[in-house]
ChimeraX commands (.cxc) that place a marker at each C-alpha (Angstrom):
marker #1 position -0.23,-0.11,-0.12 radius 0.5
marker #1 position 2.66,2.22,0.84 radius 0.5
marker #1 position 4.60,2.02,-2.45 radius 0.5
marker #1 position 1.01,2.17,-4.39 radius 0.5
marker #1 position 0.72,5.58,-2.67 radius 0.5
marker #1 position 4.29,6.78,-3.26 radius 0.5
marker #1 position 3.78,5.71,-6.85 radius 0.5
marker #1 position 0.11,7.34,-6.92 radius 0.5
marker #1 position -1.13,4.09,-8.28 radius 0.5
marker #1 position -3.80,4.16,-5.40 radius 0.5
marker #1 position -7.46,4.54,-6.99 radius 0.5
marker #1 position -10.70,3.42,-5.99 radius 0.5
marker #1 position -10.89,1.12,-9.03 radius 0.5
marker #1 position -7.40,-0.37,-8.32 radius 0.5
marker #1 position -8.03,-1.05,-4.48 radius 0.5
marker #1 position -11.36,-2.82,-5.69 radius 0.5
marker #1 position -9.21,-5.07,-8.32 radius 0.5
marker #1 position -6.78,-5.71,-5.76 radius 0.5
marker #1 position -9.65,-6.72,-3.36 radius 0.5
marker #1 position -11.40,-8.95,-5.60 radius 0.5
marker #1 position -8.29,-11.02,-6.88 radius 0.5
marker #1 position -7.48,-11.55,-2.79 radius 0.5
marker #1 position -10.65,-12.63,-2.53 radius 0.5
marker #1 position -10.56,-15.22,-5.67 radius 0.5
marker #1 position -7.09,-16.52,-4.69 radius 0.5
marker #1 position -8.46,-16.86,-0.69 radius 0.5
marker #1 position -11.36,-18.77,-1.93 radius 0.5
marker #1 position -9.25,-20.82,-4.02 radius 0.5
marker #1 position -7.12,-21.99,-1.43 radius 0.5
marker #1 position -9.80,-22.58,1.15 radius 0.5
marker #1 position -11.59,-24.97,-1.57 radius 0.5
marker #1 position -8.30,-26.77,-1.74 radius 0.5
marker #1 position -7.60,-26.94,1.81 radius 0.5
marker #1 position -11.66,-28.28,2.04 radius 0.5
marker #1 position -10.86,-30.89,-0.30 radius 0.5
marker #1 position -7.61,-32.15,0.99 radius 0.5
marker #1 position -8.98,-32.47,4.54 radius 0.5
marker #1 position -12.31,-34.56,3.16 radius 0.5
marker #1 position -9.43,-36.77,1.40 radius 0.5
marker #1 position -7.45,-37.30,4.69 radius 0.5
marker #1 position -10.74,-37.96,6.33 radius 0.5
marker #1 position -11.89,-40.74,4.04 radius 0.5
marker #1 position -8.54,-42.42,4.05 radius 0.5
marker #1 position -8.05,-42.38,7.74 radius 0.5
marker #1 position -11.77,-43.68,8.38 radius 0.5
marker #1 position -11.92,-46.37,5.30 radius 0.5
marker #1 position -8.65,-47.53,6.75 radius 0.5
marker #1 position -7.07,-47.21,3.14 radius 0.5
marker #1 position -3.86,-45.31,4.78 radius 0.5
marker #1 position -3.30,-48.44,6.95 radius 0.5
marker #1 position -3.67,-50.79,3.68 radius 0.5
marker #1 position -1.08,-48.32,1.87 radius 0.5
marker #1 position 1.42,-48.62,4.67 radius 0.5
marker #1 position 1.54,-52.31,4.78 radius 0.5
marker #1 position 1.93,-52.43,1.08 radius 0.5
marker #1 position 4.88,-50.13,1.08 radius 0.5
marker #1 position 6.43,-51.47,3.99 radius 0.5
marker #1 position 6.08,-55.01,2.45 radius 0.5
marker #1 position 8.05,-53.54,-0.58 radius 0.5
marker #1 position 11.21,-54.48,1.80 radius 0.5
marker #1 position 12.66,-50.90,1.18 radius 0.5
marker #1 position 15.26,-49.28,3.72 radius 0.5
marker #1 position 13.95,-46.11,5.60 radius 0.5
marker #1 position 16.14,-43.91,3.86 radius 0.5
marker #1 position 14.71,-45.12,0.55 radius 0.5
marker #1 position 11.17,-44.72,1.63 radius 0.5
marker #1 position 11.97,-41.14,2.84 radius 0.5
marker #1 position 13.81,-40.20,-0.21 radius 0.5
marker #1 position 10.78,-41.39,-2.11 radius 0.5
marker #1 position 8.38,-39.33,0.19 radius 0.5
marker #1 position 10.38,-36.09,-0.63 radius 0.5
marker #1 position 10.39,-36.85,-4.46 radius 0.5
marker #1 position 6.53,-36.97,-4.36 radius 0.5
marker #1 position 6.43,-33.61,-2.09 radius 0.5
marker #1 position 8.44,-32.02,-4.77 radius 0.5
marker #1 position 6.52,-33.13,-7.44 radius 0.5
marker #1 position 3.33,-32.22,-5.78 radius 0.5
marker #1 position 4.47,-28.86,-4.85 radius 0.5
marker #1 position 4.61,-28.06,-8.44 radius 0.5
marker #1 position 0.87,-28.51,-8.42 radius 0.5
marker #1 position -0.42,-28.03,-5.03 radius 0.5
marker #1 position -0.49,-25.77,-2.03 radius 0.5
marker #1 position 1.89,-26.35,0.79 radius 0.5
marker #1 position -0.95,-26.86,3.51 radius 0.5
marker #1 position -2.93,-28.92,1.49 radius 0.5
marker #1 position 0.14,-31.25,0.10 radius 0.5
marker #1 position 0.48,-31.92,3.84 radius 0.5
marker #1 position -2.97,-32.71,4.59 radius 0.5
marker #1 position -3.55,-35.08,1.71 radius 0.5
marker #1 position 0.00,-36.77,2.29 radius 0.5
marker #1 position 0.46,-36.79,6.34 radius 0.5
marker #1 position -2.25,-39.55,6.92 radius 0.5
marker #1 position -0.01,-41.80,4.57 radius 0.5
marker #1 position 3.38,-40.53,5.79 radius 0.5
marker #1 position 3.22,-40.72,9.33 radius 0.5
marker #1 position 2.05,-44.16,9.76 radius 0.5
marker #1 position 5.26,-45.33,7.76 radius 0.5
marker #1 position 7.49,-42.68,9.29 radius 0.5
marker #1 position 6.74,-44.70,12.75 radius 0.5
marker #1 position 6.67,-48.03,11.28 radius 0.5
marker #1 position 10.23,-47.43,10.06 radius 0.5
marker #1 position 11.26,-45.93,13.45 radius 0.5
marker #1 position 12.05,-42.50,12.06 radius 0.5
marker #1 position 11.79,-39.30,14.66 radius 0.5
marker #1 position 8.65,-37.62,13.74 radius 0.5
marker #1 position 10.25,-34.36,14.63 radius 0.5
marker #1 position 13.35,-35.09,12.24 radius 0.5
marker #1 position 11.02,-36.12,9.67 radius 0.5
marker #1 position 9.11,-32.70,10.03 radius 0.5
marker link #1:1,2 radius 0.2
marker link #1:2,3 radius 0.2
marker link #1:3,4 radius 0.2
marker link #1:4,5 radius 0.2
marker link #1:5,6 radius 0.2
marker link #1:6,7 radius 0.2
marker link #1:7,8 radius 0.2
marker link #1:8,9 radius 0.2
marker link #1:9,10 radius 0.2
marker link #1:10,11 radius 0.2
marker link #1:11,12 radius 0.2
marker link #1:12,13 radius 0.2
marker link #1:13,14 radius 0.2
marker link #1:14,15 radius 0.2
marker link #1:15,16 radius 0.2
marker link #1:16,17 radius 0.2
marker link #1:17,18 radius 0.2
marker link #1:18,19 radius 0.2
marker link #1:19,20 radius 0.2
marker link #1:20,21 radius 0.2
marker link #1:21,22 radius 0.2
marker link #1:22,23 radius 0.2
marker link #1:23,24 radius 0.2
marker link #1:24,25 radius 0.2
marker link #1:25,26 radius 0.2
marker link #1:26,27 radius 0.2
marker link #1:27,28 radius 0.2
marker link #1:28,29 radius 0.2
marker link #1:29,30 radius 0.2
marker link #1:30,31 radius 0.2
marker link #1:31,32 radius 0.2
marker link #1:32,33 radius 0.2
marker link #1:33,34 radius 0.2
marker link #1:34,35 radius 0.2
marker link #1:35,36 radius 0.2
marker link #1:36,37 radius 0.2
marker link #1:37,38 radius 0.2
marker link #1:38,39 radius 0.2
marker link #1:39,40 radius 0.2
marker link #1:40,41 radius 0.2
marker link #1:41,42 radius 0.2
marker link #1:42,43 radius 0.2
marker link #1:43,44 radius 0.2
marker link #1:44,45 radius 0.2
marker link #1:45,46 radius 0.2
marker link #1:46,47 radius 0.2
marker link #1:47,48 radius 0.2
marker link #1:48,49 radius 0.2
marker link #1:49,50 radius 0.2
marker link #1:50,51 radius 0.2
marker link #1:51,52 radius 0.2
marker link #1:52,53 radius 0.2
marker link #1:53,54 radius 0.2
marker link #1:54,55 radius 0.2
marker link #1:55,56 radius 0.2
marker link #1:56,57 radius 0.2
marker link #1:57,58 radius 0.2
marker link #1:58,59 radius 0.2
marker link #1:59,60 radius 0.2
marker link #1:60,61 radius 0.2
marker link #1:61,62 radius 0.2
marker link #1:62,63 radius 0.2
marker link #1:63,64 radius 0.2
marker link #1:64,65 radius 0.2
marker link #1:65,66 radius 0.2
marker link #1:66,67 radius 0.2
marker link #1:67,68 radius 0.2
marker link #1:68,69 radius 0.2
marker link #1:69,70 radius 0.2
marker link #1:70,71 radius 0.2
marker link #1:71,72 radius 0.2
marker link #1:72,73 radius 0.2
marker link #1:73,74 radius 0.2
marker link #1:74,75 radius 0.2
marker link #1:75,76 radius 0.2
marker link #1:76,77 radius 0.2
marker link #1:77,78 radius 0.2
marker link #1:78,79 radius 0.2
marker link #1:79,80 radius 0.2
marker link #1:80,81 radius 0.2
marker link #1:81,82 radius 0.2
marker link #1:82,83 radius 0.2
marker link #1:83,84 radius 0.2
marker link #1:84,85 radius 0.2
marker link #1:85,86 radius 0.2
marker link #1:86,87 radius 0.2
marker link #1:87,88 radius 0.2
marker link #1:88,89 radius 0.2
marker link #1:89,90 radius 0.2
marker link #1:90,91 radius 0.2
marker link #1:91,92 radius 0.2
marker link #1:92,93 radius 0.2
marker link #1:93,94 radius 0.2
marker link #1:94,95 radius 0.2
marker link #1:95,96 radius 0.2
marker link #1:96,97 radius 0.2
marker link #1:97,98 radius 0.2
marker link #1:98,99 radius 0.2
marker link #1:99,100 radius 0.2
marker link #1:100,101 radius 0.2
marker link #1:101,102 radius 0.2
marker link #1:102,103 radius 0.2
marker link #1:103,104 radius 0.2
marker link #1:104,105 radius 0.2
marker link #1:105,106 radius 0.2
marker link #1:106,107 radius 0.2
marker link #1:107,108 radius 0.2
marker link #1:108,109 radius 0.2
view
């Protein structure tokens, strides 16, 4: 706002345009978060996350290999999904895996 005032670009129309853009982006992010929360709850309640953990653990990978795969997936998802939504989607699967492999959750975070 201060820079816009300094460059004398503040007008009611510009301010209204900025507020509409902000509201649109905030609404999109909220819908993504709602969808991610719903997805993680469905995974947890259906037991699908436990099934995925057992399948991944049954592959016989080392803990370092599993964590490297997790990080690669997070980097890929980071191209398309916002951070909070990405965490809400992946944590129901990642945290049981981290606990199963004996990795400290604080260091994993």
